ZASE-481509 format. One record per residue: residue number from 0; residue in three letters; x, y, z of N, C-alpha, C in turn. Coordinates in Angstrom, 3 decimals. Atoms other than C-alpha are relative to their C-alpha. Layout:
# residues N
<n NUM res Ala n.X X n.Y Y n.Z Z ca.X X ca.Y Y ca.Z Z c.X X c.Y Y c.Z Z>
...
This chain:
# residues 78
<n 0 res Met n.X -0.917 n.Y 1.037 n.Z -0.423 ca.X -10.931 ca.Y 10.663 ca.Z -2.416 c.X -0.574 c.Y -0.753 c.Z 1.207>
<n 1 res Glu n.X 0.551 n.Y 0.654 n.Z -1.192 ca.X -12.682 ca.Y 9.967 ca.Z 0.905 c.X -1.006 c.Y -1.083 c.Z -0.375>
<n 2 res Glu n.X 0.984 n.Y 0.982 n.Z 0.448 ca.X -15.501 ca.Y 8.187 ca.Z -0.922 c.X 0.687 c.Y -1.241 c.Z -0.582>
<n 3 res Thr n.X -0.751 n.Y 1.125 n.Z 0.567 ca.X -13.000 ca.Y 6.031 ca.Z -2.832 c.X 0.598 c.Y -0.850 c.Z 1.112>
<n 4 res Leu n.X -0.575 n.Y 0.739 n.Z -1.122 ca.X -11.249 ca.Y 5.078 ca.Z 0.423 c.X -1.072 c.Y -0.797 c.Z 0.739>
<n 5 res Glu n.X 1.102 n.Y 0.726 n.Z -0.634 ca.X -14.601 ca.Y 4.146 ca.Z 1.959 c.X -0.422 c.Y -1.199 c.Z -0.849>
<n 6 res Asp n.X 0.388 n.Y 1.092 n.Z 0.904 ca.X -15.499 ca.Y 2.052 ca.Z -1.104 c.X 1.007 c.Y -1.148 c.Z 0.051>
<n 7 res Leu n.X -1.042 n.Y 1.024 n.Z -0.070 ca.X -12.168 ca.Y 0.211 ca.Z -0.829 c.X 0.074 c.Y -0.671 c.Z 1.376>
<n 8 res Glu n.X 0.007 n.Y 0.515 n.Z -1.373 ca.X -12.819 ca.Y -0.415 ca.Z 2.898 c.X 1.410 c.Y -0.023 c.Z 0.599>
<n 9 res Val n.X -1.398 n.Y -0.035 n.Z -0.456 ca.X -9.241 ca.Y 0.667 ca.Z 3.683 c.X 0.135 c.Y 0.007 c.Z 1.519>
<n 10 res Tyr n.X -0.084 n.Y -0.062 n.Z -1.458 ca.X -10.059 ca.Y 1.121 ca.Z 7.356 c.X -0.317 c.Y -1.333 c.Z 0.669>
<n 11 res Thr n.X 0.366 n.Y 1.300 n.Z -0.576 ca.X -11.223 ca.Y -2.473 ca.Z 7.824 c.X 0.732 c.Y -1.171 c.Z -0.631>
<n 12 res Arg n.X -0.707 n.Y 1.075 n.Z 0.704 ca.X -9.057 ca.Y -4.478 ca.Z 5.396 c.X 1.495 c.Y 0.238 c.Z 0.066>
<n 13 res Glu n.X -1.451 n.Y -0.126 n.Z -0.098 ca.X -5.362 ca.Y -5.179 ca.Z 5.640 c.X 0.633 c.Y 0.353 c.Z -1.338>
<n 14 res Val n.X -0.530 n.Y -0.253 n.Z 1.340 ca.X -4.712 ca.Y -5.130 ca.Z 1.881 c.X -1.167 c.Y 0.288 c.Z -0.929>
<n 15 res Val n.X 1.020 n.Y -0.318 n.Z 1.002 ca.X -6.785 ca.Y -3.449 ca.Z -0.841 c.X 0.689 c.Y 0.236 c.Z -1.337>
<n 16 res Thr n.X -0.494 n.Y -0.294 n.Z 1.342 ca.X -6.344 ca.Y -3.107 ca.Z -4.588 c.X -0.790 c.Y 1.183 c.Z -0.527>
<n 17 res Ala n.X 0.653 n.Y -1.216 n.Z 0.485 ca.X -7.091 ca.Y 0.387 ca.Z -5.874 c.X -0.305 c.Y -0.129 c.Z -1.481>
<n 18 res Pro n.X 0.308 n.Y 0.025 n.Z 1.430 ca.X -8.747 ca.Y 0.937 ca.Z -9.252 c.X 1.130 c.Y 0.651 c.Z -0.802>
<n 19 res Ala n.X -1.075 n.Y -0.497 n.Z 0.860 ca.X -6.461 ca.Y 1.766 ca.Z -12.190 c.X 0.037 c.Y 1.523 c.Z -0.067>
<n 20 res Asp n.X 0.028 n.Y -1.461 n.Z 0.095 ca.X -7.594 ca.Y 5.412 ca.Z -12.195 c.X 0.219 c.Y 0.697 c.Z 1.346>
<n 21 res Phe n.X -0.226 n.Y -0.585 n.Z -1.326 ca.X -6.808 ca.Y 5.945 ca.Z -8.483 c.X 1.232 c.Y 0.890 c.Z -0.030>
<n 22 res Arg n.X -1.113 n.Y -0.937 n.Z -0.075 ca.X -4.562 ca.Y 8.973 ca.Z -7.900 c.X 0.094 c.Y 0.551 c.Z 1.422>
<n 23 res Val n.X -0.244 n.Y -0.584 n.Z -1.318 ca.X -3.011 ca.Y 10.202 ca.Z -4.662 c.X 0.097 c.Y 1.512 c.Z -0.172>
<n 24 res Leu n.X -0.057 n.Y -1.452 n.Z 0.062 ca.X -3.511 ca.Y 13.902 ca.Z -4.003 c.X 1.427 c.Y 0.477 c.Z 0.243>
<n 25 res Glu n.X -1.349 n.Y -0.562 n.Z -0.141 ca.X -0.323 ca.Y 15.955 ca.Z -4.337 c.X 0.297 c.Y 0.353 c.Z 1.457>
<n 26 res Ser n.X -0.197 n.Y -0.396 n.Z -1.403 ca.X -0.829 ca.Y 17.193 ca.Z -0.766 c.X 0.241 c.Y -1.198 c.Z 0.916>
<n 27 res Gln n.X -0.188 n.Y 1.205 n.Z -0.803 ca.X -0.644 ca.Y 13.578 ca.Z 0.471 c.X 1.322 c.Y -0.713 c.Z -0.285>
<n 28 res Ile n.X -1.283 n.Y 0.604 n.Z 0.352 ca.X 2.763 ca.Y 12.825 ca.Z -1.069 c.X 1.096 c.Y 0.659 c.Z 0.822>
<n 29 res Ala n.X -1.070 n.Y -0.529 n.Z -0.847 ca.X 5.797 ca.Y 13.204 ca.Z 1.199 c.X 1.321 c.Y -0.687 c.Z -0.317>
<n 30 res Ser n.X -1.329 n.Y 0.590 n.Z 0.148 ca.X 9.533 ca.Y 12.624 ca.Z 0.985 c.X 0.267 c.Y -0.912 c.Z 1.186>
<n 31 res Val n.X -0.328 n.Y 0.933 n.Z -1.069 ca.X 10.851 ca.Y 9.700 ca.Z 2.981 c.X 1.501 c.Y -0.204 c.Z 0.077>
<n 32 res Glu n.X -1.375 n.Y 0.435 n.Z -0.171 ca.X 14.157 ca.Y 8.578 ca.Z 4.371 c.X -0.051 c.Y -1.339 c.Z 0.709>
<n 33 res Cys n.X -0.075 n.Y 1.334 n.Z -0.619 ca.X 15.251 ca.Y 5.201 ca.Z 5.652 c.X -1.054 c.Y -0.950 c.Z -0.564>
<n 34 res Ala n.X 0.985 n.Y 0.889 n.Z 0.621 ca.X 12.912 ca.Y 3.479 ca.Z 3.188 c.X 0.570 c.Y -1.411 c.Z -0.086>
<n 35 res Gln n.X -0.416 n.Y 1.398 n.Z 0.044 ca.X 13.074 ca.Y -0.306 ca.Z 3.371 c.X -1.071 c.Y -0.839 c.Z -0.681>
<n 36 res Met n.X 0.888 n.Y 1.013 n.Z 0.556 ca.X 11.553 ca.Y -3.102 ca.Z 1.332 c.X 0.433 c.Y -1.314 c.Z 0.643>
<n 37 res Ile n.X -0.303 n.Y 1.235 n.Z -0.716 ca.X 11.372 ca.Y -6.299 ca.Z 3.385 c.X -0.561 c.Y -1.159 c.Z -0.808>
<n 38 res Val n.X 0.397 n.Y 1.117 n.Z 0.857 ca.X 11.306 ca.Y -9.389 ca.Z 1.192 c.X 0.059 c.Y -1.286 c.Z 0.811>
<n 39 res Arg n.X 0.092 n.Y 1.288 n.Z -0.681 ca.X 10.153 ca.Y -12.650 ca.Z 2.711 c.X -0.503 c.Y -1.032 c.Z -0.999>
<n 40 res Glu n.X 0.478 n.Y 1.079 n.Z 0.882 ca.X 9.223 ca.Y -16.003 ca.Z 1.196 c.X -1.473 c.Y 0.202 c.Z -0.368>
<n 41 res Glu n.X 1.444 n.Y -0.122 n.Z 0.205 ca.X 5.503 ca.Y -15.210 ca.Z 1.575 c.X -0.414 c.Y 1.293 c.Z -0.693>
<n 42 res Gly n.X 0.396 n.Y -1.272 n.Z 0.582 ca.X 5.546 ca.Y -11.592 ca.Z 0.353 c.X 0.975 c.Y 1.110 c.Z 0.305>
<n 43 res Ile n.X -0.841 n.Y -1.185 n.Z -0.158 ca.X 6.894 ca.Y -8.052 ca.Z 0.680 c.X -0.730 c.Y 1.003 c.Z 0.886>
<n 44 res Ala n.X 0.528 n.Y -1.098 n.Z -0.803 ca.X 6.390 ca.Y -5.233 ca.Z 3.204 c.X 0.910 c.Y 1.212 c.Z -0.196>
<n 45 res Phe n.X -0.763 n.Y -1.231 n.Z 0.148 ca.X 7.545 ca.Y -1.607 ca.Z 3.149 c.X -0.035 c.Y 0.798 c.Z 1.294>
<n 46 res Asn n.X -0.116 n.Y -0.884 n.Z -1.158 ca.X 8.753 ca.Y 0.701 ca.Z 5.936 c.X 0.683 c.Y 1.280 c.Z -0.449>
<n 47 res Ala n.X -0.660 n.Y -1.272 n.Z 0.315 ca.X 9.743 ca.Y 4.377 ca.Z 5.783 c.X -0.209 c.Y 0.984 c.Z 1.138>
<n 48 res Leu n.X 0.077 n.Y -1.104 n.Z -0.950 ca.X 10.366 ca.Y 7.397 ca.Z 7.966 c.X -0.228 c.Y 1.261 c.Z -0.823>
<n 49 res Leu n.X 0.244 n.Y -1.235 n.Z 0.743 ca.X 8.802 ca.Y 10.636 ca.Z 6.684 c.X 1.112 c.Y 0.985 c.Z 0.312>
<n 50 res Arg n.X -1.147 n.Y -0.896 n.Z -0.141 ca.X 11.614 ca.Y 13.110 ca.Z 6.103 c.X -0.309 c.Y 1.159 c.Z 0.941>
<n 51 res His n.X 0.058 n.Y -1.109 n.Z -0.963 ca.X 12.193 ca.Y 15.672 ca.Z 8.880 c.X -1.136 c.Y -0.150 c.Z 1.011>
<n 52 res Thr n.X 1.032 n.Y 0.240 n.Z -1.013 ca.X 9.619 ca.Y 14.031 ca.Z 11.179 c.X 0.384 c.Y -1.238 c.Z 0.797>
<n 53 res Asp n.X -0.163 n.Y 1.271 n.Z -0.709 ca.X 9.343 ca.Y 11.207 ca.Z 13.657 c.X -1.161 c.Y -0.944 c.Z -0.328>
<n 54 res Ile n.X 1.125 n.Y 0.822 n.Z 0.445 ca.X 6.445 ca.Y 9.646 ca.Z 11.709 c.X 0.541 c.Y -1.190 c.Z -0.787>
<n 55 res Tyr n.X -0.455 n.Y 1.254 n.Z 0.588 ca.X 7.076 ca.Y 6.019 ca.Z 10.786 c.X -1.183 c.Y -0.651 c.Z -0.696>
<n 56 res Val n.X 1.069 n.Y 0.586 n.Z 0.793 ca.X 4.986 ca.Y 4.413 ca.Z 8.035 c.X 0.391 c.Y -1.427 c.Z -0.371>
<n 57 res Thr n.X -0.264 n.Y 1.388 n.Z 0.363 ca.X 4.685 ca.Y 0.690 ca.Z 7.399 c.X -1.227 c.Y -0.584 c.Z -0.692>
<n 58 res Thr n.X 1.126 n.Y 0.689 n.Z 0.622 ca.X 2.545 ca.Y -1.595 ca.Z 5.284 c.X -0.143 c.Y -1.375 c.Z 0.624>
<n 59 res Ala n.X 0.168 n.Y 1.419 n.Z -0.291 ca.X 1.080 ca.Y -4.976 ca.Z 5.989 c.X 0.844 c.Y -0.751 c.Z -1.017>
<n 60 res Glu n.X -0.707 n.Y 0.794 n.Z 0.991 ca.X 2.927 ca.Y -7.770 ca.Z 4.266 c.X -0.942 c.Y -0.252 c.Z -1.174>
<n 61 res Ile n.X 0.775 n.Y 0.202 n.Z 1.213 ca.X 1.685 ca.Y -7.902 ca.Z 0.679 c.X 0.398 c.Y -1.365 c.Z -0.547>
<n 62 res Ser n.X -0.306 n.Y 1.384 n.Z 0.362 ca.X 1.437 ca.Y -11.544 ca.Z -0.299 c.X 0.383 c.Y -0.153 c.Z -1.468>
<n 63 res Lys n.X -0.345 n.Y 0.318 n.Z 1.390 ca.X 2.877 ca.Y -13.093 ca.Z -3.445 c.X -1.268 c.Y -0.162 c.Z -0.827>
<n 64 res Gln n.X 1.265 n.Y 0.194 n.Z 0.715 ca.X -0.707 ca.Y -13.959 ca.Z -4.376 c.X -0.538 c.Y 1.334 c.Z -0.528>
<n 65 res Val n.X 0.470 n.Y -1.317 n.Z 0.440 ca.X -1.596 ca.Y -10.252 ca.Z -4.563 c.X 0.806 c.Y 0.473 c.Z -1.197>
<n 66 res Phe n.X -0.833 n.Y -0.417 n.Z 1.126 ca.X 1.374 ca.Y -9.477 ca.Z -6.804 c.X -0.291 c.Y -0.819 c.Z -1.249>
<n 67 res Glu n.X 0.301 n.Y 0.858 n.Z 1.140 ca.X 0.586 ca.Y -12.446 ca.Z -9.031 c.X -1.342 c.Y 0.371 c.Z -0.624>
<n 68 res Ser n.X 1.317 n.Y -0.364 n.Z 0.536 ca.X -3.054 ca.Y -11.354 ca.Z -9.356 c.X 0.062 c.Y 1.319 c.Z -0.754>
<n 69 res Val n.X -0.160 n.Y -1.270 n.Z 0.707 ca.X -2.003 ca.Y -7.842 ca.Z -10.361 c.X 0.612 c.Y -0.256 c.Z -1.367>
<n 70 res Gly n.X -0.644 n.Y 0.336 n.Z 1.268 ca.X 0.229 ca.Y -9.291 ca.Z -13.056 c.X -0.937 c.Y -0.685 c.Z -0.975>
<n 71 res Ser n.X 0.915 n.Y 0.732 n.Z 0.883 ca.X -2.575 ca.Y -11.489 ca.Z -14.375 c.X -1.295 c.Y 0.754 c.Z -0.257>
<n 72 res Gly n.X 1.209 n.Y -0.795 n.Z 0.209 ca.X -5.283 ca.Y -8.822 ca.Z -14.113 c.X -1.213 c.Y -0.490 c.Z 0.764>
<n 73 res Thr n.X 1.132 n.Y 0.482 n.Z -0.794 ca.X -7.450 ca.Y -10.782 ca.Z -11.650 c.X -0.060 c.Y 0.754 c.Z 1.312>
<n 74 res Ser n.X 0.212 n.Y -0.690 n.Z -1.265 ca.X -8.809 ca.Y -9.472 ca.Z -8.350 c.X 0.194 c.Y -0.939 c.Z 1.163>
<n 75 res Val n.X -0.188 n.Y 0.785 n.Z -1.224 ca.X -7.841 ca.Y -10.650 ca.Z -4.871 c.X -0.676 c.Y 0.739 c.Z 1.127>
<n 76 res Ser n.X 0.619 n.Y -0.586 n.Z -1.186 ca.X -9.971 ca.Y -10.012 ca.Z -1.790 c.X 0.923 c.Y -0.242 c.Z 1.168>
<n 77 res Gly n.X -0.882 n.Y 0.207 n.Z -1.130 ca.X -8.086 ca.Y -9.480 ca.Z 1.408 c.X -0.425 c.Y 0.787 c.Z 1.099>
């Protein structure tokens, strides 16, 4: 998984598109509470609080262009 994350440049890019065969390790999946989807004219962002912790997770705003490219099967650099 570390190699895949490096290939996607997740540490230097705000938004990445994972390959279709990308899978999250079971040990990396957590329950959340207070999950929110923030919808704006330009795109969508997500916020959540990991259950039973004070860890807050948020995403960058994912643009409409990214969602449209996923639907059409094209790639977007970001």
